[in-house]
TORTI-696669 format. One record per residue (C-alpha): x, y, z; residue number from 1. Coordinates in Angstrom, 1 decimal, decimal comma. Example, Ala and Ser with C-alpha at 12.3 -4.5 7.8 and 13.67 -1.06 7.14 Angstrom:
SITE      px      py      pz  num
SITE    12,3    -4,5     7,8    1
SITE    13,7    -1,1     7,1    2
//
This chain:
SITE      px      py      pz  num
SITE    31,6   -28,1    17,8    1
SITE    31,7   -24,4    17,2    2
SITE    29,2   -22,0    18,4    3
SITE    29,2   -19,8    16,4    4
SITE    26,4   -19,5    13,9    5
SITE    27,7   -19,0    10,1    6
SITE    27,5   -15,7     9,4    7
SITE    26,2   -13,6     6,6    8
SITE    27,7   -13,5     3,6    9
SITE    26,5   -10,6     1,1   10
SITE    26,9   -10,0    -2,0   11
SITE    26,4    -6,5    -3,7   12
SITE    24,8    -7,1    -6,7   13
SITE    26,4    -3,9    -9,4   14
SITE    24,4    -1,6    -9,8   15
SITE    24,7     0,8   -12,8   16
SITE    24,7     4,6   -12,3   17
SITE    25,2     7,8   -14,3   18
SITE    26,8     9,6   -11,2   19
SITE    29,8     8,6    -9,2   20
SITE    28,2     7,5    -5,1   21
SITE    28,7    10,4    -2,8   22
SITE    31,2     9,8     0,4   23
SITE    29,0    10,2     3,7   24
SITE    29,3    13,3     5,5   25
SITE    26,6    11,5     7,8   26
SITE    27,0     9,9    11,1   27
SITE    23,8     7,3    10,2   28
SITE    21,3     6,6     7,4   29
SITE    18,1     7,6     6,2   30
SITE    16,9     4,7     8,7   31
SITE    18,7     6,1    11,6   32
SITE    21,1     3,1    11,2   33
SITE    25,1     4,4    12,9   34
SITE    27,4     4,3     9,8   35
SITE    29,9     3,1    11,8   36
SITE    31,3     1,2    14,0   37
SITE    33,5     2,8    17,4   38
SITE    32,8     0,7    20,2   39
SITE    35,7    -1,7    21,6   40
SITE    33,7    -5,1    22,7   41
SITE    34,8    -5,2    26,3   42
SITE    33,1    -8,4    28,1   43
SITE    33,7    -8,1    32,4   44
SITE    32,3   -10,1    34,9   45
SITE    29,1   -10,1    36,5   46
SITE    26,3   -12,2    38,8   47
SITE    23,0   -13,8    37,2   48
SITE    20,3   -14,9    39,3   49
SITE    18,8   -17,9    37,6   50
SITE    15,8   -18,4    38,8   51
SITE    16,7   -19,2    42,9   52
SITE    20,9   -18,9    41,9   53
SITE    23,4   -15,9    41,3   54
SITE    25,7   -17,7    39,2   55
SITE    29,5   -16,1    37,8   56
SITE    28,5   -14,4    34,5   57
SITE    30,1   -12,7    31,9   58
SITE    29,0    -9,3    30,7   59
SITE    28,8    -7,6    27,4   60
SITE    26,7    -4,7    25,0   61
SITE    25,0    -5,2    23,0   62
SITE    25,1    -2,3    20,5   63
SITE    21,8    -1,0    18,5   64
SITE    19,6    -3,4    20,4   65
SITE    17,1    -3,5    22,9   66
SITE    16,9    -6,4    24,9   67
SITE    14,9    -8,5    23,2   68
SITE    16,6    -8,5    20,0   69
SITE    19,9    -8,9    21,8   70
SITE    18,3   -12,6    23,2   71
SITE    15,9   -12,7    19,8   72
SITE    20,1   -12,5    18,5   73
SITE    20,9   -15,5    20,5   74
SITE    18,4   -18,4    20,4   75
SITE    19,9   -17,6    16,8   76
SITE    23,1   -17,8    17,1   77
SITE    22,5   -21,4    17,9   78
SITE    19,6   -22,6    15,4   79
SITE    22,5   -24,6    14,3   80
SITE    22,4   -27,3    17,0   81
SITE    18,7   -26,9    17,1   82
SITE    19,1   -26,0    21,1   83
SITE    16,0   -25,2    22,4   84
SITE    15,9   -22,6    25,0   85
SITE    12,9   -21,9    27,8   86
SITE    11,9   -18,4    30,2   87
SITE    12,2   -14,8    28,9   88
SITE    14,7   -13,3    30,8   89
SITE    16,6   -14,9    31,8   90
SITE    16,3   -18,0    29,1   91
SITE    18,0   -21,3    29,4   92
SITE    19,5   -23,8    26,8   93
SITE    21,5   -27,0    26,2   94
SITE    24,3   -25,0    24,0   95
SITE    27,8   -26,6    22,8   96
SITE    29,9   -23,8    23,1   97
SITE    33,4   -24,0    22,2   98
SITE    36,3   -24,7    24,6   99
SITE    33,8   -25,6    27,1  100
SITE    34,0   -29,0    25,9  101
SITE    32,5   -30,9    23,5  102
SITE    29,2   -32,3    25,9  103
SITE    26,4   -29,9    25,6  104
SITE    26,5   -26,6    28,9  105
SITE    23,6   -25,2    29,6  106
SITE    23,4   -21,9    29,0  107
SITE    21,9   -18,7    31,0  108
SITE    21,1   -15,4    29,4  109
SITE    19,6   -12,1    30,5  110
SITE    19,5    -8,7    29,0  111
SITE    19,1    -5,8    29,7  112
SITE    18,8    -2,0    28,0  113
SITE    21,4     0,7    28,3  114
SITE    20,7     3,8    27,1  115
SITE    23,8     5,6    27,7  116
SITE    25,9     3,0    26,2  117
SITE    23,0     3,0    23,3  118
SITE    22,2    -1,2    23,1  119
SITE    21,3    -3,6    25,5  120
SITE    23,8    -5,3    28,1  121
SITE    23,7    -8,8    27,6  122
SITE    25,2   -11,3    30,9  123
SITE    25,6   -14,4    30,5  124
SITE    26,2   -17,6    31,6  125
SITE    27,9   -21,2    31,4  126
SITE    26,6   -23,5    34,1  127
SITE    27,1   -27,5    34,5  128
SITE    23,0   -26,5    36,2  129
SITE    20,9   -24,5    37,0  130
SITE    23,2   -23,6    40,6  131
SITE    26,5   -24,5    39,0  132
SITE    28,1   -22,0    36,9  133
SITE    31,5   -23,3    34,4  134
SITE    34,9   -22,3    35,2  135
SITE    36,4   -20,1    32,5  136
SITE    34,4   -19,1    29,2  137
SITE    35,6   -15,2    29,1  138
SITE    36,4   -16,0    25,0  139
SITE    33,4   -18,0    25,1  140
SITE    31,6   -15,0    25,4  141
SITE    33,6   -12,5    23,7  142
SITE    33,3   -14,9    20,4  143
SITE    29,3   -14,1    21,7  144
SITE    29,7   -10,6    22,2  145
SITE    30,9   -10,4    18,5  146
SITE    28,7   -13,3    16,7  147
SITE    25,4   -11,2    18,4  148
SITE    26,7    -7,1    17,9  149
SITE    27,8    -8,7    13,7  150
SITE    24,3   -10,5    13,7  151
SITE    22,6    -6,9    14,1  152
SITE    24,5    -5,1    11,3  153
SITE    23,6    -8,0     9,4  154
SITE    19,7    -7,5     9,7  155
SITE    20,7    -4,0     9,5  156
SITE    22,5    -5,0     6,4  157
SITE    19,0    -7,1     5,2  158
SITE    17,0    -3,8     6,1  159
SITE    19,1    -1,4     3,7  160
SITE    18,7    -3,7     1,1  161
SITE    14,9    -3,2     1,2  162
SITE    15,7     0,3     1,3  163
SITE    17,9     0,1    -2,4  164
SITE    15,8    -2,4    -3,9  165
SITE    12,9    -0,4    -2,8  166
SITE    15,1     3,1    -4,3  167
SITE    16,1     1,0    -7,6  168
SITE    12,2     0,4    -8,7  169
SITE    11,5     4,2    -7,5  170
SITE    15,0     5,0    -9,8  171
SITE    13,4     2,8   -13,3  172
SITE     9,7     4,1   -12,7  173
SITE    10,8     7,7   -13,0  174
SITE    12,8     6,4   -15,6  175
SITE    10,4     4,7   -17,3  176
SITE     8,4     8,4   -16,6  177
SITE    10,8    10,9   -18,7  178
SITE    11,6     8,2   -21,1  179
SITE     6,9     8,4   -21,7  180
SITE     7,2    12,2   -21,5  181
SITE    10,3    12,3   -24,3  182
SITE     8,1     9,7   -26,3  183
SITE     5,0    12,0   -25,6  184
SITE     6,6    15,2   -25,9  185
SITE     8,0    13,6   -29,9  186
SITE     4,7    12,4   -30,7  187
SITE     2,7    15,9   -30,2  188
SITE     6,3    17,5   -32,1  189
SITE     5,4    15,1   -35,2  190
SITE     1,3    15,7   -34,4  191
SITE     2,2    20,5   -34,5  192
SITE     4,5    19,4   -37,8  193
SITE     1,1    16,9   -39,9  194
SITE    -1,0    20,1   -38,3  195
SITE     1,5    22,4   -40,1  196
SITE     2,0    20,9   -43,0  197
SITE    -2,1    20,4   -44,2  198
SITE    -3,0    24,1   -43,4  199
SITE     0,1    25,4   -45,8  200
SITE    -1,4    22,4   -48,5  201
SITE    -5,1    23,5   -47,5  202
SITE    -2,7    27,6   -48,2  203
SITE    -1,3    26,7   -51,1  204
SITE    -4,9    25,6   -52,6  205
SITE    -6,8    29,0   -51,1  206
SITE    -3,5    30,9   -53,5  207
SITE    -4,4    28,9   -55,9  208
SITE    -8,1    28,5   -56,0  209
SITE    -8,5    32,6   -55,5  210
SITE    -5,9    33,2   -59,3  211
SITE    -8,5    31,2   -60,5  212
SITE   -11,3    33,1   -59,2  213
SITE   -10,2    35,9   -60,5  214
SITE    -9,2    34,9   -63,5  215
SITE   -13,0    33,2   -64,3  216
SITE   -14,4    36,4   -62,7  217
SITE   -12,8    38,9   -65,3  218
SITE   -13,6    36,2   -68,2  219
SITE   -17,2    36,8   -67,3  220
SITE   -17,4    39,7   -66,5  221
SITE   -16,2    40,3   -70,1  222
SITE   -18,5    37,5   -71,6  223
SITE   -20,7    37,3   -69,4  224
SITE   -21,8    33,8   -71,1  225
SITE   -23,5    30,8   -69,2  226
SITE   -20,8    28,7   -69,8  227
SITE   -18,7    31,5   -67,6  228
SITE   -20,6    32,1   -65,2  229
SITE   -21,3    27,5   -64,2  230
SITE   -17,6    27,7   -64,1  231
SITE   -16,9    30,7   -61,8  232
SITE   -19,7    29,5   -59,4  233
SITE   -17,7    25,8   -59,3  234
SITE   -14,7    28,1   -58,3  235
SITE   -17,0    29,6   -55,6  236
SITE   -17,7    26,4   -54,4  237
SITE   -14,5    24,7   -54,3  238
SITE   -12,8    28,0   -52,7  239
SITE   -15,7    28,1   -49,9  240
SITE   -15,1    24,6   -48,9  241
SITE   -11,1    24,4   -49,1  242
SITE   -11,4    28,5   -47,0  243
SITE   -13,8    26,1   -44,5  244
SITE   -12,0    23,1   -44,1  245
SITE    -9,1    25,8   -43,4  246
SITE   -10,6    27,3   -40,4  247
SITE   -11,1    24,3   -38,7  248
SITE    -6,7    22,9   -39,4  249
SITE    -5,8    26,9   -38,2  250
SITE    -8,2    25,4   -35,1  251
SITE    -6,1    22,0   -35,0  252
SITE    -3,0    23,8   -35,5  253
SITE    -3,5    25,5   -32,6  254
SITE    -4,5    22,3   -30,4  255
SITE    -1,6    20,4   -31,5  256
SITE     0,7    23,3   -30,1  257
SITE    -1,0    24,1   -27,0  258
SITE    -0,7    19,9   -26,7  259
SITE     2,8    20,2   -28,2  260
SITE     4,2    22,5   -25,3  261
SITE     2,2    20,7   -22,1  262
SITE     4,1    17,7   -23,6  263
SITE     7,6    19,8   -23,6  264
SITE     6,6    21,7   -20,3  265
SITE     6,7    17,8   -18,8  266
SITE    10,2    16,3   -19,5  267
SITE    11,9    19,2   -17,5  268
SITE     9,5    17,6   -14,3  269
SITE    10,0    13,7   -15,4  270
SITE    13,8    14,4   -15,5  271
SITE    13,7    16,1   -12,2  272
SITE    12,1    13,0   -10,4  273
SITE    14,7    11,1   -11,9  274
SITE    17,6    12,6   -11,1  275
SITE    16,0    13,8    -7,2  276
SITE    15,2    10,0    -7,7  277
SITE    19,2     8,6    -8,9  278
SITE    20,4    10,8    -5,9  279
SITE    17,8     8,2    -3,4  280
SITE    18,9     5,5    -5,4  281
SITE    23,3     6,9    -4,7  282
SITE    22,4     7,5    -0,8  283
SITE    21,0     4,3    -0,1  284
SITE    23,7     2,4    -2,3  285
SITE    26,0     4,3    -0,6  286
SITE    25,2     3,5     3,5  287
SITE    24,6     0,2     2,6  288
SITE    28,8    -0,5     1,2  289
SITE    29,3     1,9     4,8  290
SITE    27,0    -0,6     6,6  291
SITE    28,8    -3,6     5,0  292
SITE    32,2    -1,7     6,2  293
SITE    30,7    -1,8     9,4  294
SITE    30,3    -5,5     9,3  295
SITE    33,3    -6,3     8,9  296
SITE    35,1    -4,4    11,9  297
SITE    33,4    -5,4    14,2  298
SITE    36,1    -7,7    15,5  299
//
């Protein structure tokens, strides 16, 4: 039975972008993860103290991980075997290891921070009991080193997927805001057009009544008839009402113009916001792709 847990399979959902994905010029993602794998996995002989016993061990680096994360990745690697580990550092547990027979062996592991190398230096010993290390095991240690380094990057990919999802949500929100800004601007422009049309109608009606008032005034001046005065007075009342309505409509038009200008000014801001989130999302997707390539480079 192989000791290596199945590697996570990652598929990137189709992501529609209006602009081509940007190429990476930086070495790290916005979250701080290295975007390229430039390390070489090397397994070296070492020793490991298990209780009071010194065991022959194999040492290797788990890059971009602190000791705790490295040991957690080790435990997760054997989760499929339902292996039970005890201790904190070193940890130990019975596992089945490819190349070391079908029977379970005692795996003892310790991790320490290696700041210069940029991660945790792990030492593992394969033993028949607490005091007796097994011969060989280098190939198994190398396979484990590959698996643990991949596990760290797989975790980075999972985190980056969350970054992509969050960036996508913000972009959708910005797109919605821009659509709302466009809709509000269109509605305000429509209100302004209606206000102008209503003003034009009232202005035309005022001109007609003024003309009618002038005609009736001339007629009354000539006839001095009560009937003509009554008609003149009625038109004058109508004219006053239209002029009052026209004054109100002019204010409505001014308010509508002000609202239309405000809504129109909001569009560039909404577009700018959307473009910023578009760039952020594209960058996040590009970083995700880089991390996937990084994962494939760990061998």
